N, C-alpha and C positions, 0 to 999 in steps of 0.2 A: 588542497585536501578535497577528497571526494564529498559529494553531497548526498544526503539521504533524502529522497523525494517520496512523499506519500502520494501515490497515484491511485485514485479510487472513484468508482461510480457511486453516486449518492442520489437519493430521491429529493424531491422538493421539500419534504418534511425531515430531512437530515438523516435518513436511514440508509444503511448499506446492505441490509438483507431484509427480506420480508419476514412475517411471523413464524415461518417454518424453515427459515434459513435460505429461502429461494432467492435467486438473482436472475430469474427469467424475465425481468422487467427491464434488464440492461439492453440497450440498442447494440446490435451486432451487424447492422446493415451496411456500414461503411467503416473506414479506417479511423476516423476522428483523431488523427495525429499519432496514433499508437505505434505505427511502424518506425517513425522517427525516434519516438521515445525509446522503443526497444533497442535501437542502435545506440542510444546514448548511455545505456546502463550495461553493466556486465556482471551484476550481482543482484540478488533479491532476498529481502528479509521477510520471513513469514512465521507465524506461530504454528503450533501444532495442528489446530483445526483446519487452517488454510492449507497447510502441507498435506494433510490427509485428503482433503478435497482435491487438491491438485494430483495426488497419486491415483485417485479414483477416475480421473478423466480419461476418455478414450483417446488413442492415438490421433494426433492432429489437432485436438482441442486444447492442448496445454501450450500457450504461446511462449512459455519461458523454459520449456524443456531443453536441457543442455546448458542452461545458464547457471553459474555458480549460486546455489541456494543455501542460505543460512537459515536453519530451522531452530526457532527458540522454543525450548521446551525443558521442563524439569521432570517430566514423566517419561518421555521417550528414552530408549536406551540405545537406539541405532536409527539411522536414516538411510536412504538409497545412496548409490555411489555417486550421484550428482550433488548430494546434500552434505552440509557440514552442521553438525549438531552443536548448538550454542545453549549453555546452561550456566547457572551460577550468577556471578557478577556481570550482568549483560552491559552495564555502563562502560566498564573497563574494556570488554571485548569489543563493543561497537565502536568506541573511540579508537582502538587499535586498527580495526578493519577500515575505518574512515581515513586513517593516516597512511594506509598502503596505497601504492600506485594502482591506478586503474580508472575506469569510468565511474559515473555515478551509481547509486544504489537505489533500487526500487523497494520502498516499504509497501508491500502488498497488504499486509494484515496479519493478524486480526485486531480487533478492537483493544484487547488487553495489551498486546505488544505495542500498538500505536500509542496508547496512553502512557505506557512506561517510557518509551522513547521521547514522547513530547514532554513529559514531566522532567526528564533528565536533560532536556535542551539538545537533543541529538537529531532532531529533524530540521532540515534546512529549508524545504519547500513543500508546498501543497499543490497538487494538480487534481482539481475536483472536476469530474464529469457530471454535471447536474442534469438529471433526467426529468423530463416534464411529467412526473407522475407523483401522486401522494399515496403512499403505501398504507398509512394509518396505524401500522403496528410493525414491529421488527427490531432489529438491532441498531441503536444509534451509532453515528459515525464517531462522535466524541462523547466519552463518558469517563468519569474518574480523573478528570484533568484538574490538577491542583491550583493552578494560577492562570491568569489571563495570558494569552499568547497573542502579541501584536504582529500583524502581517502587512505586507505592501503588495498590492496588485501588480503583477509584472506582465501578464498577458490575459487576454480573453478572446473567445471566438464563439459566435453564435452560428449553429448549424440549422439547415432547413427543416430538420426533424424536430427542432425545439430544444435539443441538447445544447447546453452551455458549458463551454470549457473555460475554467477559471484557474489561473496559475498565481500563486502567492509566494513571496519570499518571507520567511520567518525573520522578524526583526529581533535582534539581541539587545538587551538593555545595557 
């Protein structure tokens, strides 16, 4: 079965966006293992806001352009030709998508979609790129989580920039 992997940049204080939604604090100076990760996935899950952000990116700035994109929204009526709109019973639909043949699935965001999938037990791994910055305010990585989620560290790497890559497997009870 395919895995859903939450792969996200996070600040030292656990934020995924600054107070104005900015992500200019994320390091882009080297690959940080992303090229290999992109080769290991063939689909991406994102919420409406993340999708709209991706659609507004300039040509060449969107690393997942052309990747099968599942857009989770109960308000959108349509998405681009590369996208598949998912609404309604997302637990059932994500379970079906995970059972289909293919590579792993990147859970890109946003926070509400992440919480819903975590609460439903549908996320298999976390890959956190912890950036050496304290933002002080912004959107927290985890909110509205109903229960504790136990994990096991499966890989870590420290880069010369101070970024720390942490990979965790979600442990099922």
